[in-house]
N, C-alpha and C positions, 0 to 999 in steps of 0.2 A: 549414591556414589555415580551411579551411571549417568545420573542427569548434570552432574557435574562434570565429569569427564568429558562428557558430548559438549557441554558450554563453553567449556575451557578451551576442547579442541577447538571449536569454532571459530572463537573469539582469538587464537592462535593462527589461526589461518586467515582470518579478514587482514588482523593487523600484519601478518606476513605478506601479503598481497596490496599493501599498502591502501586498502579499500577501492581498489581498482578491478575490474573485472570485464569479461563478456558479456552480452546479454543476447536474450532469443531474437531479440528482433534488431541486432546490430549488422546483418549483412553488408550494407550500403557502405559500411566503414572500409568495406576490404578497398585497400590500394590495388591490387589485382582487376575488380570491377570498376573501380573508375576511371582506369586506363584505356575503358575501353567504350566504344562509343552507344553500348547496353545502356550505359547510364541516364541518355536520354530518353530513351523507350519507359512507359510506365508499367505494359506487361513484364517484361524483362525485369523490372525493380522488384516488380512482387512474386514472380517466381524464383529471383534471388533469396529475398527474403526467406520467401517459405520454404525455400530447400533449405536452407539454414535454419529456419526454426525446428522444422518438423524431423531433420536428420540426429539419429542418434549416434552417428560420429561429428567428430568435432573437427572441419575444416577452418578454423579461424584463423592457425597460425599457419597454415600451408598458405593460402589466400590473402596474408598479410591486412588481419583486424586486429586494431591494437586494443590492450587492456586499456581502460578509460577509467574517469569517475563519472557517475552518473549520478543525479541530482536527487533522484527521489531514493536510491538508494544509500547515499548519504545522508538523507533526511529520517530514513527506516533506522539506519547503523546510530545516528546521534541520537535517536529517543532510548534507544535499547542501552546506550550508556547514562543516561539520563536515568533510565528503571534503576538500572545495576546500582548507581550511587545511590539511590532513596534504599533501595532492598538492602546495602551494606549499615547505613544509618539505624534501619528498623531490626536489623540482626545483629548490630555491634560486630559483625565478621569479618574477614577480607578474604573472602574465599575465592573472589574475583579479580583480584587483583589490590593494590595500596589505591586508598581512594585520592591522593594527591595526583596518580597518574591517571585516574579514570577520568578526574575534572581537566589534566592536560588534554586529553582525547577530545572530551566535550567540546574545551575551547578550540581546539584544532578543527574537529568536524564541522561546527559553526561559524567559524571563521571561512572553511574552505567553502558553506553553503552560500555566505555573503558573494565569494565570488565567483560563483558559478551563476548566478542569476542571469535571467535573458535580458536585454536593454530594448525599449525603447517603448515599456508599455506604462499604463498609468500607477502601478503598484508594485512593487517587488513578486516576481514570478518565476518559474521552473521550468524547464520541458525536459526535454531526452539529450543523449551525447549522438544522436544517429539521426540520419533521415530516415522516413517511415512512409513505406507506400501503402493506404488504405485502402483493399480491395484496389479497382481503377477508379477510383470515385476522385480521391485526390491524394496528393501529396504532404507529408509532414514535413519539413525540413527541420535541421538540426536546429536544435534551442525553442523551436518553436515551443512557447509555453502551455502548458494545461493545467486543468484544475485538477487533476487527480495529485501531479506529480506538486504542485503548488500545495497542495494542502499538506501532505507529508513531509515537505521541506520547511514549511511554516510550523507544523504543529512541531519539531524538532527544535526548532529558534526559541520557541516559547519554552518549551521545557528546560532548554539552556540556559534561558535568560533567567526562571524559576530557583534555577543551583549557582548560578552564576553571578547574577545580579548586575550583567551586562546589558545596560538600555540599547546597545545597536542591535543587537539579537532581537527585542523587543521592538522595538521601532520599526524594523527592516522587515518581520513577522505582521507585523499591524499594518503596515502599506498594502501588505499581499491582498487586503477588504478591499483598495480602490481596483486592484487588478479586476475583482470578479465583478463588482457593483457596475465597472466601465468597460472592462474590455471584452467581458465573456458576452458573447450575443442571448438572448431570451424569445422562448417559443413560446407562446400566448398558448392556454388549456384550458378548457372548461372552468378550471379554477386554477389561480397560478400560472406558473410557466417553470418549463424544463432550461436551465445553463446549458451552454455549450460545452463542449470537452475541451476547449479552445477557442481562440478568437478567429478563427477559420469558418468557412462557409462550410454547412454538410455534414455537422457532427453535433447536432442538438437532438438527439433521440434516448441518451443513455439515463437511465433512472440513478444509477449509481454516481455517476458524475454530477447531478446535479444536486444528488442530496450531500455529497462530498464539497460542493460546493458552500450550502447551506452550514455544513460544520463548521466550515472554515470562518467564515462572516460569524458565528457564534461564540467558535475561540475568541475572535478581535472583542465581541462585545466585551466578554470578560474583564478584558484591559482597558476600553475603552466603549464604554456603553453608550452607542450611538443609535438611536430607533432606528433609524434606517437600514444597521446592520439586520435587526430581527424582522422588519417591515419584510423587507426582502427575502430571510431564509426561511420565512414562514410561507412565502408564495412560494417558493421553489417545495417545499415539504409537500404545500397543499395539493400540487399539480400530482407530487408523486405516489402520496396519498389514495388519491384517486385512481390511480393505476393499481394499487397493493391487491390482490383478489382476495374473496371471502376466508381463503384460507391462510392470508398473512403470506403469501409468496409475492414475489414481484418477478417478473421477466425481463429478462436481461435489458432491453430496450424497445422502443416499438416498432421498428421496422422488420418486417415479416423474418429476414434473417437473424433477429435477436430476440427469437421466441421461444428461448431457453429458461430455463430454473436453475440456478447454480449456487454453490453454496458462499464461496467467498462474496461474491459480489451481493450477495443477502446480507453478510456480515458489513460490509462498507455502508450500506443503506440502513442497519438499526444505527451502525456509530454515529452517523447522519443525524438521526433523528432523539438520541439521547443525549448528545452533545447541546442540540437546539433545548430541550427539555431542564438539564443542567443549567444553562449559562441564563435561563429565563426565570425559571420556575412554572412554565405554562404547561400543564399537562393534558391539553387536548389529545395530544397523541398517545397518550398513554397507551390505551387499548391497540394499536396498531404497532407498537413496540411489544406488546407482550404476545399477540397472535404471531406478528412478525420471527418474535424469539422461538416461540412452540415450534414454526414450522419449522424453522432453522435448526433447532436441537433434534428432533425427531426424526426428519428425513436427511440430513445429510453425513450421520455417522452410525454404523452398524456397533453391537454390544459387545464387540472384541475392540472396540478403538478403529477400525479402519474406518477412514474418511472417503465420501462419496463425492465426486465432482459435481453428478446431477441430481435432484431430486428422486429421479428412478432411475438411476446407471451410474455405476460404482468408477467405471474407465473411463476417460485417463485421469490418475488420479495426480495433483498439481501438488506442488508443496503448499501452494495458497490455502488447499484447502485444510489441512488440519492446522494450520499455521495461524489464519483467523479465528479458529474459534479460541486460543485463549485471550487474545485482544479483545474479543468481544465481550468474552465470560466477566472479564475486568470493568471491560465500560460501563456494561451492563448491570454489576453487583451480581453475577449469577454466577461466579466460582464456587463459592463453599457450597450451595446445593447442587453442582454438578463436579465437584471435586474427583469423585470414581472415573468418571467419563473424562474428564479435562486429564487425568491421571493414564488411563491405557490408550488417550490418543496420542500424546508426547511418547508412549513406549514406545507404539506401534510404529510413530513416526522415526524416531532414533534407531528401533532396529529394522527398517525397511527402506527409510530414503538419506541416509549419512552414511557417507563415504569414510574410510579410515582414514583419510588423511584430513578429514575435520568439514569438507563442505558438505551441502546437501542437493542432494540431485534435483532435477528440474520437474522430472514426469516419470512416474511409472505406467505402462500400459498391457493389455492381456498380453502382446506379442514383444517387440524388441521397444526395451523402456530407453528413455532419453537420460543419460545419466551425466550429463555437461555440466560443469559447474560455471551457475552465472551470479556475478556480485549482486545485482539489484532483484533481478528475483526470486532466487531461491537463497543466497544466504544473508543476504541484509533483511529479507523478512522474515526469516527465521532467528537471526540473530533478535530481531526486535519482537518477534510471538514467543521468543522464550525468555525476553525478560522481562514480560507481560506472566508469565506463568512463575517467572521468579517472586514478581511484585505481588501477587496474589497469595503464595503462599507465606511469606514475611507479612503482609497483613494479616492472614487468618491465624498464623502460630507466632507472630511477633520474633 
């Protein structure tokens, strides 16, 4: 009963907000900042963004940051509605709304994603609705496509196609393979290569981004079995497998400043590997998935359900830390054997990270926490995660 109330409270919130919202990184959308010469100075942009991201107080309304659509957030919510559609089919209930109304939302969000595409690339791709200063290395202009946003958007469109039969959704999602193949850069490694995070220079060291590129090619292979998709996906996987530690973990990336091990990016890595295995039947990386999952499940959750950000440190507890668990358990078919942990983590999250208004908090810290409502980062991701939790139970219990 508590879960039903919590999920419907979140669902009502995101619908009332019309799927728009603020983001931890949207500080440069401030009309006040854009009216000053500071917008031309990289250090000022960096400080401004980090100030918004780190502050427990929300200055966005005061400094004229509008609530907007974010393509990754829309992709997450779209997948969530598709999961709910299947849940209600599996259980023959209407606890989460009328089925025709859910289908209407699916079509609306899928059509919206198609409108939100970034223009000028080899295939369908998506970015973020704000400029983003990445340290002082480079500036990501608004709508610069990334492999992460594109993975989540295209995944949502594939799911929408399965329900609606609308081939526009299928063909748009399939074309994202061309973005991955032709627009992302490749950094050769001892084995294989790493995909870049975006078509821009200087963002080619992150394992989860490369594996999400492999994941997207694997999804495309399911509908359009071109050997190139699998050959390229496998090459990216081989580079990331070389970087996996003996205990099953991965550091975030190759740079010295990326030398940490965290929970939800580990989950992304596993999502990429299992998608390839399911699409191809190739079990070459099965042991890597096994030891990666064992490290993940043993190191990022306490016995009482408290999620941890790092393998050796709990705080700050980002909303992604609990949320990714429900996604990975579903995709790895590990929900049944981890049902008790899954339940504990969900109960902990609903008790500690959901506001009475329905939305979820960004981060909990030992000190002053950030309880700002962010549509993409917290609400869309928890809507997505909770839908997988429901899907796990509808499959296990009918």
